BALOBA-1460 file (C-alpha; in Angstrom, 3 decimals):
// residues 280
<rec num="1" residu="m" x="-26.667" y="-64.842" z="4.369"/>
<rec num="2" residu="s" x="-24.054" y="-63.054" z="2.434"/>
<rec num="3" residu="i" x="-26.948" y="-61.554" z="0.360"/>
<rec num="4" residu="l" x="-28.503" y="-60.091" z="3.607"/>
<rec num="5" residu="k" x="-25.231" y="-58.831" z="4.706"/>
<rec num="6" residu="g" x="-24.622" y="-56.978" z="1.434"/>
<rec num="7" residu="r" x="-28.226" y="-55.360" z="1.768"/>
<rec num="8" residu="g" x="-27.628" y="-54.654" z="5.270"/>
<rec num="9" residu="a" x="-24.410" y="-52.796" z="4.214"/>
<rec num="10" residu="k" x="-25.970" y="-51.014" z="1.648"/>
<rec num="11" residu="i" x="-28.843" y="-49.639" z="3.963"/>
<rec num="12" residu="i" x="-26.080" y="-48.671" z="6.451"/>
<rec num="13" residu="e" x="-24.332" y="-46.804" z="3.809"/>
<rec num="14" residu="g" x="-27.388" y="-45.092" z="2.475"/>
<rec num="15" residu="t" x="-28.351" y="-44.142" z="6.160"/>
<rec num="16" residu="i" x="-24.988" y="-42.409" z="6.593"/>
<rec num="17" residu="k" x="-25.109" y="-40.471" z="3.376"/>
<rec num="18" residu="t" x="-28.729" y="-39.328" z="4.158"/>
<rec num="19" residu="v" x="-27.644" y="-37.970" z="7.505"/>
<rec num="20" residu="g" x="-24.633" y="-36.488" z="5.899"/>
<rec num="21" residu="y" x="-26.640" y="-34.589" z="3.355"/>
<rec num="22" residu="l" x="-29.229" y="-33.530" z="6.061"/>
<rec num="23" residu="s" x="-26.314" y="-32.104" z="8.103"/>
<rec num="24" residu="v" x="-25.038" y="-30.092" z="5.112"/>
<rec num="25" residu="l" x="-28.394" y="-29.023" z="4.050"/>
<rec num="26" residu="p" x="-29.129" y="-26.114" z="6.558"/>
<rec num="27" residu="v" x="-25.745" y="-24.485" z="5.804"/>
<rec num="28" residu="v" x="-26.443" y="-24.495" z="1.989"/>
<rec num="29" residu="l" x="-29.812" y="-23.127" z="2.588"/>
<rec num="30" residu="i" x="-28.283" y="-20.460" z="4.821"/>
<rec num="31" residu="v" x="-25.563" y="-19.592" z="2.248"/>
<rec num="32" residu="i" x="-28.332" y="-19.368" z="-0.618"/>
<rec num="33" residu="y" x="-30.556" y="-17.133" z="1.569"/>
<rec num="34" residu="i" x="-27.294" y="-14.941" z="2.175"/>
<rec num="35" residu="i" x="-26.582" y="-14.716" z="-1.335"/>
<rec num="36" residu="l" x="-30.021" y="-13.891" z="-2.645"/>
<rec num="37" residu="k" x="-30.506" y="-11.239" z="-0.057"/>
<rec num="38" residu="g" x="-26.766" y="-9.787" z="-0.208"/>
<rec num="39" residu="v" x="-25.940" y="-9.593" z="-3.793"/>
<rec num="40" residu="p" x="-28.603" y="-6.990" z="-4.720"/>
<rec num="41" residu="a" x="-27.031" y="-4.790" z="-1.993"/>
<rec num="42" residu="i" x="-23.610" y="-4.873" z="-3.297"/>
<rec num="43" residu="s" x="-22.349" y="-2.056" z="-5.194"/>
<rec num="44" residu="w" x="-18.972" y="0.060" z="-5.578"/>
<rec num="45" residu="e" x="-20.501" y="2.734" z="-3.241"/>
<rec num="46" residu="f" x="-21.277" y="0.233" z="-0.717"/>
<rec num="47" residu="l" x="-17.984" y="-1.345" z="-0.710"/>
<rec num="48" residu="a" x="-15.843" y="1.967" z="-1.102"/>
<rec num="49" residu="s" x="-17.605" y="4.639" z="0.808"/>
<rec num="50" residu="n" x="-18.209" y="5.635" z="4.402"/>
<rec num="51" residu="p" x="-21.299" y="5.225" z="6.189"/>
<rec num="52" residu="t" x="-23.504" y="8.401" z="6.170"/>
<rec num="53" residu="d" x="-27.000" y="9.508" z="7.761"/>
<rec num="54" residu="g" x="-26.324" y="7.667" z="11.102"/>
<rec num="55" residu="m" x="-25.184" y="4.636" z="9.182"/>
<rec num="56" residu="r" x="-28.414" y="4.229" z="7.282"/>
<rec num="57" residu="a" x="-26.826" y="5.084" z="4.025"/>
<rec num="58" residu="g" x="-23.453" y="4.974" z="2.529"/>
<rec num="59" residu="g" x="-21.116" y="1.957" z="2.550"/>
<rec num="60" residu="i" x="-18.934" y="-0.116" z="4.837"/>
<rec num="61" residu="f" x="-15.383" y="0.636" z="3.622"/>
<rec num="62" residu="p" x="-13.833" y="1.517" z="7.211"/>
<rec num="63" residu="a" x="-15.432" y="-1.748" z="8.610"/>
<rec num="64" residu="i" x="-13.761" y="-3.681" z="5.868"/>
<rec num="65" residu="v" x="-10.396" y="-2.337" z="6.249"/>
<rec num="66" residu="g" x="-10.709" y="-2.685" z="10.086"/>
<rec num="67" residu="s" x="-11.553" y="-6.375" z="9.816"/>
<rec num="68" residu="v" x="-8.672" y="-6.810" z="7.412"/>
<rec num="69" residu="l" x="-6.182" y="-5.243" z="9.650"/>
<rec num="70" residu="l" x="-7.501" y="-7.226" z="12.562"/>
<rec num="71" residu="t" x="-7.093" y="-10.525" z="10.681"/>
<rec num="72" residu="i" x="-3.581" y="-9.809" z="9.591"/>
<rec num="73" residu="g" x="-2.760" y="-8.757" z="13.086"/>
<rec num="74" residu="t" x="-4.397" y="-11.974" z="14.393"/>
<rec num="75" residu="i" x="-2.099" y="-14.041" z="12.013"/>
<rec num="76" residu="a" x="1.000" y="-12.283" z="13.130"/>
<rec num="77" residu="v" x="0.300" y="-12.921" z="16.796"/>
<rec num="78" residu="s" x="-1.020" y="-16.551" z="16.706"/>
<rec num="79" residu="v" x="0.685" y="-18.328" z="14.003"/>
<rec num="80" residu="p" x="4.285" y="-17.930" z="15.112"/>
<rec num="81" residu="f" x="3.830" y="-18.561" z="18.806"/>
<rec num="82" residu="g" x="1.320" y="-21.292" z="18.055"/>
<rec num="83" residu="i" x="3.599" y="-23.229" z="15.570"/>
<rec num="84" residu="l" x="6.674" y="-22.741" z="17.889"/>
<rec num="85" residu="t" x="4.702" y="-24.074" z="21.046"/>
<rec num="86" residu="g" x="3.580" y="-27.006" z="19.156"/>
<rec num="87" residu="i" x="7.059" y="-27.899" z="18.053"/>
<rec num="88" residu="f" x="8.331" y="-27.370" z="21.586"/>
<rec num="89" residu="l" x="5.648" y="-29.568" z="22.939"/>
<rec num="90" residu="v" x="6.305" y="-32.506" z="20.495"/>
<rec num="91" residu="e" x="9.990" y="-32.202" z="19.569"/>
<rec num="92" residu="y" x="11.776" y="-30.950" z="22.677"/>
<rec num="93" residu="s" x="9.794" y="-31.313" z="25.688"/>
<rec num="94" residu="k" x="9.953" y="-34.457" z="27.797"/>
<rec num="95" residu="d" x="6.942" y="-36.571" z="28.579"/>
<rec num="96" residu="n" x="6.329" y="-35.582" z="32.090"/>
<rec num="97" residu="i" x="3.623" y="-33.932" z="34.530"/>
<rec num="98" residu="i" x="4.344" y="-30.453" z="33.273"/>
<rec num="99" residu="r" x="3.795" y="-31.280" z="29.523"/>
<rec num="100" residu="r" x="0.576" y="-33.178" z="30.314"/>
<rec num="101" residu="v" x="-0.606" y="-30.287" z="32.408"/>
<rec num="102" residu="i" x="0.262" y="-27.898" z="29.406"/>
<rec num="103" residu="n" x="-1.617" y="-30.198" z="26.929"/>
<rec num="104" residu="l" x="-4.775" y="-30.331" z="29.193"/>
<rec num="105" residu="t" x="-4.650" y="-26.622" z="29.614"/>
<rec num="106" residu="i" x="-4.666" y="-26.049" z="25.906"/>
<rec num="107" residu="v" x="-7.605" y="-28.444" z="25.273"/>
<rec num="108" residu="n" x="-9.541" y="-26.415" z="28.063"/>
<rec num="109" residu="l" x="-8.680" y="-23.243" z="26.574"/>
<rec num="110" residu="a" x="-9.940" y="-24.204" z="23.281"/>
<rec num="111" residu="g" x="-13.601" y="-24.608" z="24.783"/>
<rec num="112" residu="i" x="-13.692" y="-21.204" z="26.334"/>
<rec num="113" residu="p" x="-16.265" y="-18.801" z="25.068"/>
<rec num="114" residu="s" x="-15.108" y="-15.934" z="23.028"/>
<rec num="115" residu="i" x="-16.650" y="-13.195" z="25.329"/>
<rec num="116" residu="i" x="-14.303" y="-14.546" z="28.147"/>
<rec num="117" residu="y" x="-11.414" y="-13.810" z="25.974"/>
<rec num="118" residu="g" x="-12.695" y="-10.460" z="25.336"/>
<rec num="119" residu="l" x="-13.079" y="-9.462" z="29.160"/>
<rec num="120" residu="f" x="-9.408" y="-10.938" z="29.760"/>
<rec num="121" residu="g" x="-8.125" y="-8.768" z="26.796"/>
<rec num="122" residu="m" x="-9.925" y="-5.666" z="28.044"/>
<rec num="123" residu="s" x="-8.381" y="-6.366" z="31.524"/>
<rec num="124" residu="l" x="-4.822" y="-7.095" z="30.579"/>
<rec num="125" residu="f" x="-4.214" y="-5.077" z="27.272"/>
<rec num="126" residu="v" x="-6.762" y="-2.126" z="27.538"/>
<rec num="127" residu="i" x="-6.583" y="-1.353" z="31.335"/>
<rec num="128" residu="f" x="-3.485" y="-2.978" z="32.828"/>
<rec num="129" residu="l" x="-1.034" y="-2.489" z="29.929"/>
<rec num="130" residu="q" x="-2.712" y="0.727" z="29.128"/>
<rec num="131" residu="f" x="-2.688" y="-0.205" z="25.399"/>
<rec num="132" residu="g" x="-6.280" y="1.395" z="25.317"/>
<rec num="133" residu="s" x="-8.855" y="0.432" z="22.797"/>
<rec num="134" residu="s" x="-6.768" y="-0.213" z="19.775"/>
<rec num="135" residu="i" x="-5.745" y="-2.562" z="17.074"/>
<rec num="136" residu="l" x="-3.010" y="-3.877" z="19.091"/>
<rec num="137" residu="s" x="-5.309" y="-4.816" z="21.901"/>
<rec num="138" residu="g" x="-7.863" y="-6.420" z="19.600"/>
<rec num="139" residu="a" x="-5.199" y="-8.398" z="17.716"/>
<rec num="140" residu="l" x="-3.612" y="-9.520" z="20.779"/>
<rec num="141" residu="t" x="-6.915" y="-10.794" z="22.196"/>
<rec num="142" residu="l" x="-8.017" y="-12.614" z="19.034"/>
<rec num="143" residu="g" x="-4.389" y="-14.033" z="18.668"/>
<rec num="144" residu="i" x="-4.515" y="-15.430" z="22.220"/>
<rec num="145" residu="m" x="-8.099" y="-16.831" z="21.450"/>
<rec num="146" residu="c" x="-6.591" y="-18.678" z="18.178"/>
<rec num="147" residu="l" x="-3.619" y="-20.262" z="19.939"/>
<rec num="148" residu="p" x="-5.270" y="-23.198" z="21.338"/>
<rec num="149" residu="v" x="-6.493" y="-24.442" z="17.995"/>
<rec num="150" residu="i" x="-3.206" y="-23.564" z="16.088"/>
<rec num="151" residu="i" x="-1.300" y="-25.466" z="18.966"/>
<rec num="152" residu="t" x="-3.469" y="-28.524" z="18.973"/>
<rec num="153" residu="a" x="-3.280" y="-28.828" z="15.105"/>
<rec num="154" residu="t" x="0.506" y="-28.417" z="14.930"/>
<rec num="155" residu="r" x="1.019" y="-31.042" z="17.717"/>
<rec num="156" residu="e" x="-1.444" y="-33.569" z="16.207"/>
<rec num="157" residu="a" x="0.256" y="-33.024" z="12.569"/>
<rec num="158" residu="l" x="3.751" y="-33.383" z="13.978"/>
<rec num="159" residu="l" x="2.631" y="-36.508" z="16.128"/>
<rec num="160" residu="a" x="1.474" y="-38.084" z="12.817"/>
<rec num="161" residu="i" x="4.853" y="-37.836" z="11.105"/>
<rec num="162" residu="p" x="6.536" y="-41.596" z="11.636"/>
<rec num="163" residu="k" x="9.402" y="-41.769" z="13.955"/>
<rec num="164" residu="d" x="11.460" y="-43.374" z="11.241"/>
<rec num="165" residu="l" x="11.678" y="-40.153" z="9.297"/>
<rec num="166" residu="r" x="13.296" y="-38.561" z="12.144"/>
<rec num="167" residu="e" x="15.862" y="-41.302" z="12.794"/>
<rec num="168" residu="a" x="16.674" y="-41.394" z="9.220"/>
<rec num="169" residu="s" x="17.351" y="-37.479" z="9.073"/>
<rec num="170" residu="l" x="19.444" y="-37.799" z="12.381"/>
<rec num="171" residu="a" x="21.465" y="-41.016" z="10.941"/>
<rec num="172" residu="l" x="22.418" y="-38.906" z="8.085"/>
<rec num="173" residu="g" x="24.184" y="-36.369" z="10.164"/>
<rec num="174" residu="a" x="21.424" y="-33.611" z="10.371"/>
<rec num="175" residu="t" x="20.950" y="-31.825" z="13.815"/>
<rec num="176" residu="k" x="18.004" y="-32.013" z="15.814"/>
<rec num="177" residu="w" x="16.790" y="-28.439" z="14.668"/>
<rec num="178" residu="e" x="17.667" y="-29.145" z="10.962"/>
<rec num="179" residu="t" x="15.521" y="-32.353" z="11.038"/>
<rec num="180" residu="t" x="12.678" y="-30.584" z="12.651"/>
<rec num="181" residu="w" x="12.912" y="-27.374" z="10.300"/>
<rec num="182" residu="k" x="13.731" y="-28.954" z="7.072"/>
<rec num="183" residu="i" x="12.048" y="-32.353" z="7.348"/>
<rec num="184" residu="i" x="9.251" y="-32.690" z="9.948"/>
<rec num="185" residu="l" x="7.714" y="-29.132" z="9.875"/>
<rec num="186" residu="p" x="7.107" y="-29.194" z="5.953"/>
<rec num="187" residu="t" x="5.776" y="-32.670" z="6.126"/>
<rec num="188" residu="a" x="3.381" y="-31.593" z="8.756"/>
<rec num="189" residu="l" x="2.600" y="-28.232" z="7.090"/>
<rec num="190" residu="p" x="-0.744" y="-29.285" z="5.479"/>
<rec num="191" residu="g" x="-2.127" y="-30.302" z="8.958"/>
<rec num="192" residu="i" x="-0.838" y="-27.061" z="10.442"/>
<rec num="193" residu="l" x="-2.526" y="-24.940" z="7.936"/>
<rec num="194" residu="t" x="-5.835" y="-26.694" z="8.571"/>
<rec num="195" residu="g" x="-5.723" y="-25.557" z="12.132"/>
<rec num="196" residu="i" x="-4.625" y="-22.057" z="11.181"/>
<rec num="197" residu="i" x="-7.506" y="-21.808" z="8.559"/>
<rec num="198" residu="l" x="-10.036" y="-22.741" z="11.249"/>
<rec num="199" residu="s" x="-8.957" y="-20.507" z="13.894"/>
<rec num="200" residu="i" x="-8.428" y="-17.349" z="11.757"/>
<rec num="201" residu="s" x="-11.749" y="-17.921" z="10.063"/>
<rec num="202" residu="r" x="-13.391" y="-18.165" z="13.633"/>
<rec num="203" residu="a" x="-11.443" y="-14.763" z="14.632"/>
<rec num="204" residu="a" x="-12.658" y="-13.066" z="11.653"/>
<rec num="205" residu="g" x="-16.361" y="-13.302" z="12.628"/>
<rec num="206" residu="e" x="-16.130" y="-12.965" z="16.208"/>
<rec num="207" residu="t" x="-17.980" y="-9.834" z="17.990"/>
<rec num="208" residu="a" x="-17.412" y="-10.226" z="21.531"/>
<rec num="209" residu="p" x="-13.704" y="-9.978" z="21.794"/>
<rec num="210" residu="i" x="-13.361" y="-6.883" z="19.602"/>
<rec num="211" residu="m" x="-16.355" y="-5.184" z="21.361"/>
<rec num="212" residu="f" x="-14.184" y="-4.736" z="24.422"/>
<rec num="213" residu="t" x="-10.994" y="-4.223" z="22.900"/>
<rec num="214" residu="v" x="-11.020" y="-2.345" z="19.787"/>
<rec num="215" residu="a" x="-14.183" y="-1.946" z="17.801"/>
<rec num="216" residu="a" x="-15.717" y="1.385" z="17.486"/>
<rec num="217" residu="f" x="-19.423" y="2.667" z="17.065"/>
<rec num="218" residu="y" x="-18.635" y="4.938" z="14.060"/>
<rec num="219" residu="l" x="-15.313" y="6.316" z="12.706"/>
<rec num="220" residu="p" x="-15.340" y="8.576" z="9.586"/>
<rec num="221" residu="f" x="-11.462" y="7.994" z="9.022"/>
<rec num="222" residu="l" x="-9.214" y="5.004" z="8.732"/>
<rec num="223" residu="p" x="-6.714" y="4.071" z="11.265"/>
<rec num="224" residu="m" x="-3.291" y="5.369" z="11.043"/>
<rec num="225" residu="s" x="-1.349" y="3.362" z="13.623"/>
<rec num="226" residu="v" x="-1.837" y="0.073" z="15.783"/>
<rec num="227" residu="w" x="-2.999" y="2.518" z="18.558"/>
<rec num="228" residu="d" x="-6.296" y="3.554" z="16.789"/>
<rec num="229" residu="q" x="-9.529" y="2.070" z="17.049"/>
<rec num="230" residu="v" x="-11.255" y="0.707" z="14.041"/>
<rec num="231" residu="m" x="-14.813" y="-0.324" z="12.866"/>
<rec num="232" residu="a" x="-15.145" y="-4.036" z="12.187"/>
<rec num="233" residu="l" x="-17.514" y="-6.075" z="10.109"/>
<rec num="234" residu="p" x="-19.064" y="-8.277" z="12.922"/>
<rec num="235" residu="y" x="-19.570" y="-5.593" z="15.437"/>
<rec num="236" residu="h" x="-20.761" y="-3.014" z="12.827"/>
<rec num="237" residu="l" x="-23.375" y="-5.697" z="11.701"/>
<rec num="238" residu="y" x="-24.263" y="-5.979" z="15.393"/>
<rec num="239" residu="v" x="-24.737" y="-2.095" z="15.906"/>
<rec num="240" residu="i" x="-26.791" y="-1.728" z="12.781"/>
<rec num="241" residu="a" x="-28.989" y="-4.421" z="13.361"/>
<rec num="242" residu="t" x="-29.669" y="-3.790" z="17.186"/>
<rec num="243" residu="q" x="-28.773" y="-0.120" z="17.955"/>
<rec num="244" residu="v" x="-29.829" y="1.988" z="14.674"/>
<rec num="245" residu="p" x="-33.565" y="2.354" z="14.404"/>
<rec num="246" residu="n" x="-35.063" y="2.348" z="10.794"/>
<rec num="247" residu="m" x="-32.096" y="0.653" z="9.512"/>
<rec num="248" residu="p" x="-32.447" y="-0.443" z="5.915"/>
<rec num="249" residu="e" x="-32.681" y="-4.125" z="5.485"/>
<rec num="250" residu="n" x="-30.480" y="-4.035" z="2.350"/>
<rec num="251" residu="i" x="-27.493" y="-2.545" z="4.232"/>
<rec num="252" residu="m" x="-27.709" y="-5.203" z="6.759"/>
<rec num="253" residu="n" x="-27.973" y="-8.226" z="4.178"/>
<rec num="254" residu="g" x="-25.160" y="-6.602" z="2.313"/>
<rec num="255" residu="t" x="-22.816" y="-6.430" z="5.313"/>
<rec num="256" residu="v" x="-23.652" y="-10.129" z="6.071"/>
<rec num="257" residu="f" x="-22.725" y="-11.224" z="2.371"/>
<rec num="258" residu="v" x="-19.349" y="-9.229" z="2.789"/>
<rec num="259" residu="i" x="-18.455" y="-11.029" z="5.976"/>
<rec num="260" residu="v" x="-19.373" y="-14.257" z="4.551"/>
<rec num="261" residu="v" x="-17.276" y="-13.666" z="1.311"/>
<rec num="262" residu="l" x="-14.148" y="-12.600" z="3.291"/>
<rec num="263" residu="t" x="-14.362" y="-15.589" z="5.662"/>
<rec num="264" residu="v" x="-14.791" y="-18.066" z="2.905"/>
<rec num="265" residu="g" x="-12.213" y="-16.206" z="1.028"/>
<rec num="266" residu="f" x="-9.722" y="-16.854" z="3.888"/>
<rec num="267" residu="n" x="-10.636" y="-20.365" z="3.942"/>
<rec num="268" residu="f" x="-10.163" y="-20.747" z="0.131"/>
<rec num="269" residu="l" x="-6.768" y="-19.268" z="0.359"/>
<rec num="270" residu="g" x="-5.675" y="-21.415" z="3.209"/>
<rec num="271" residu="a" x="-7.106" y="-24.536" z="1.246"/>
<rec num="272" residu="f" x="-5.141" y="-23.543" z="-1.829"/>
<rec num="273" residu="l" x="-1.890" y="-23.072" z="0.156"/>
<rec num="274" residu="r" x="-2.578" y="-26.448" z="1.959"/>
<rec num="275" residu="k" x="-2.881" y="-28.320" z="-1.423"/>
<rec num="276" residu="k" x="0.069" y="-26.696" z="-2.758"/>
<rec num="277" residu="f" x="2.140" y="-27.938" z="0.189"/>
<rec num="278" residu="s" x="0.522" y="-31.320" z="0.054"/>
<rec num="279" residu="k" x="1.591" y="-31.570" z="-3.732"/>
<rec num="280" residu="k" x="5.264" y="-30.737" z="-2.620"/>
C-alpha cells in the first residue's frame, strides 16, 4: 500500500511539473521569437534617431524617451498614494462597513479593462480639468490604473506581519507611527515591491490609456514640460503596424524587442531591490 501511495505521489508530482513546463513553454517561445526577429534590427541609429520617411525609416528615440517619462510619472503618482492607502486600511482604519466597501471597490477596480481608464482619464484630466493631451494627463491616468494592484499588495504584505511584532514595538515605548514606519513597513517592503513591479510593468506596455491622454502619432521633437505630448513605444508600435502602409518588418520587430527589454528591465530592477531589502 505504501509503495502504491509513493508511486501515486510521484505521478501527481510529475503531472504538476509537466503542466508547469507546458504553461511556461509558450512564453519562452514568444521571447525566443522576439529575440531572433528583433535583435538584427537593433542599431545605434535605430535607438538614437528620430523616425523619418513617414516612420518607415530612422529610429524610435522619441518613443523611448516618452515611454520612460510616462513610466517615471506613473511611479511618482501611484507608488506614494498606493502605499499610504494600504497603510491606512491596515494600520489606522477601523474594521467597519466603510473599510469593507473600500476593499471591495479596490478589488473591483483591479479588474477594469485599461481602455475604461483611458476614457476616464480623457474625460477628467484632458477635458474637464483642461490638462490637455499631455504627459501629466497620461501619468495620472496610468497612475490611477496602477493604484488597485499597489494598494492590494501593500495591504496583503502588511497583514502578513505578525501582530506580536507591533505589540513588542509599542511595549518598548514606540509610537504607532514609529512602529509603522520603522518596523512594519521595512518588513513588508519585499511584498510591496512585488505589487509595484507588476503594476508598473503593466503600465509600461499599455496602449489604450495613453492613446486618449498623451500619445502622439508623430513628433519630431522631445517634450519640454509635463504639458507636452509624447510618442510612446506601445502606441508607436500600434501606429506603424496598423496605420502606416508598406511598413518595413524589421522596424516593427525592433520596436517590439525594445518594449520587451524595457519591461523586463524594470522587472529585474524591482527584483534586485526586493532581494536587497529581503536580505536586510
